[in-house]
C-alpha positions, 0 to 999 in steps of 0.5 A: 500500500502507498503510505507517506513517510510519516505513516511509515514511521508509525507503522515501523514502530508498530512492527517493532512492538513499540507501545510508548514513545516520548518526545516533543513536536516541532516544525520539521516533525509535524507530519510524524506527529500528525500520523501519531495522532491517528494512531493514538490508540495504538502508540502512547505518546508522552509529551515531556517538558523538555527533549532531554527529559524525553531521552531520559524517559526513553532510557528509563523505559528501556532499562526497566523493561529490556525493550528498545526505548524511543524518543522523538524530536524536531530539528535544530535545538530539539535534536540537540536537546537529546544529545545528553540523553543519547550520550547517557544511554551510550555510556551505559549500553542502553537500547534506544532509537532517537528519531529526529526530523530535519529541514527539507532536502534542498535546504540541507547544508545551507544553514537553514532555520533550525538546521543542525547536522545531528547525525554528525553531532551524535556520531561519537555517542551512538552505535550508528546514525542515519540520515534518510533522504529517500522515502523508499529506504525509510522503512528498512532504515528504521528496521536496521536501527532497531536491530542495531540498538538491541543486538550485541552490546546494546546502545542508542541509534539515531535516525534523522529524516528530512521533512520532505521524506515524511511527506513523500509516498512510497509502497510499504509492506509490513515486515516482522522484526528479525530475530537477533542472534548472537554469533558464537565467538568462543570455542570449547577450549575457551570454556575449558580454560575458564573452568580450569582457572576457576577450579585452580583458584583458592581465593576467587572473587566474582565482579558483576557489571551491567552486561549481566543485567542486559543479558538476563544472566542473573540466575546463571551468575547466582548459580556460578557463585554457588558452584565456585563458592565465591563472594560477589561484588558489583558495579552501579550497573550490575545492581540486582543481579546478585540478591542484596540479601545473599551472604555471598554478596559483599556490595559495590566495588570501587570509589564508594564500594564497601571495604569488604569488596575493595579489600577482598578483590585486592586480596583474591587470586582469581577475579572473574569479571562478568559483563563489566568494563573495569572503569576507572571508578572501579579499579582506581589505580589500574597498575595496582588493581588486584595485583595478586589475581589472575583475571578472567574476563567474560564480555560480549564486546571484544573491544573491552578485553584488555582495554583497561586491565589485562586479562589472563583469559577471556571469553567473548560472547553473550554472558548468559549463554557462556555461563550456562556452558560454564555451569554445566562443567564446573565442579562444585568448589569449596573455599571455607577459609576464604569465605570465612575471611570474607564473612569476617571482613563483612562483620568488621567493616559494615556500612554505617552512618551516624544515627543522629539527625535525619540522613539520606542513608536512613531515608533509603533504608526506610524506602527499602523497608516500606517497599519491601525492596521491590520498587524500581529506584532511579537516581540522579548523580552524587551523594544520594546516588551512592547512598541509594546504591549502598543502602537499598537491598536490590534483589532483582535486576532492572530495579536500579536505574542510574547514570553510571558512565556519563554521570548525568545530573538531571537523569533520574526524574525522566528515567523514573517516568519512563520506568513507570510507563514500562513497568506500571506494576512497580512502585517507581521512586526517583532519588535526587539531590537538590542540585540535580533536581533543579536541572530537570524538575520541570518534568514534574509537570509531565508526571502531573499532566498524565497523572503518572504515580511516581515518587520524587524524593529530594535529599535537600542539604542546600549544597552540591553534596558530592562536590562539597565532600571533595572540597572538604577533604581535598580542597581545604574547605574552599566551597567554590559555587557549591552552596545552594542556600537560596529561597527555592521551596521545592514543595511549592514548586511541586504543588505549582506543577500539579503534584502533591508535596510532603516535607520531612525534617525528622526521622520519625516522619519518613515512613509515614511520608513514603506510605502516604505517597504510595497510597495517593497513587499520583505524582508526589514529591517528598523533600527530606532536609539533611545536614550539609556536611554528611559524607558518603563513606567508604571512599577511595581517593582518585587515582589511589588503589582501591585497597586504600579505601577509608571511612569516617572512622579512619578519617577521625583516627588519622587526625 
């Protein structure tokens, strides 16, 4: 049948099983929005307050569901407003398709009104980018974009379409999405070598990254931990793969990882890295990272092998598939002395905080208790992000959504909206600091418009907490541009944007506030006022080995 390019866009979205998109209309993309209007019963469009919010919402939807997230924007500033969200998705391997429309083909390259080479701008932060100048290739291009976004190591793909293409017509024939197959890049010898390393190890440690979430390998990782009789640590992106209540789980590794994880990894003789990329925030001083250990690295992306840390053995391929093979042949191992040592470290160095005034760790623990650890938690970036990673016990994957690689302030609220649209069965809570919340708090209007029942928790210490912590510890308390002691009233802002608001100043008010917010079944902001000098511990100074991890007690004793 003959369809316009705009109609083909909508039909291709339907082909791919897309039920929700996030975006903001404008001149060049009007034809697409007109086509969406006619299919509003099949594709739900969420109009965000800003295009960056649309990109973060598509990202949150993708992380929470495992599906490809979709965002739409017009040319020029509309398209460039997506850039931070696209980069966030790229750094954390999130499958997303960003569809933008550009000026008419005869106007390209002439500095026309609202013209930007968005494919060129986003080239370094996408898996692939397309400029569609011919309606006859539009459908196949969109199909390729979705296939690329979700195949292998996932990531964002940009499709830029000139406006005249959205108006032109061509023959369209519906096509079912192609199945994604992962080519086998490993051999039986690779599996045998890995198993041999595991069976020879006396002090093995498992290090889990975001790839384990993406591949759906949580059960396989847990089985491996039992077979290998090894402790397990994770990264921000790996949260929920290992049940946070498990005795073998030792918490996060790295700059704000637990002492147990950092000291244990530094002392192990085999580190099994699963879907992790050895980022600088994890390894600290690379030259001194796990020096006494052999490294076994399993990842779907060959480019990550030996990029940051040299591997003694590696397997390239889908983690779930590989672990299924490993678990079939690995004999049950026993490491009683090693596991007893790790248990001793956990008992000696538990996560703790001052039990006085209202604090973020206390708020996180109460959220965990009230939601029974079953909520989807999104965060912005900073102290609250680390506390949310430390003190909430994640028991399943895709329940902790945060900007890990790019560290995008303002990410969480849009992501929380996207997560709730993808997982309406889940309680979805965004935890933000007051500095982050200022960046995209306009998305409360989006939640209000559609009555999306998310909970926005603002941890308000009236400072940029993480930066202030560094200024306190390493910059002789020179608080340059990190104090936010102005007259902004977040509760009034929330009410002005159509949401409910609750202010919490005491510990005994926290649980009731959370329970009330859940019961209201509408967007609610909870503002929690905490002291300005609360700090995230443990901590590793930048560039130091992770074995140099210290906490508040160490800091006091060093003075």
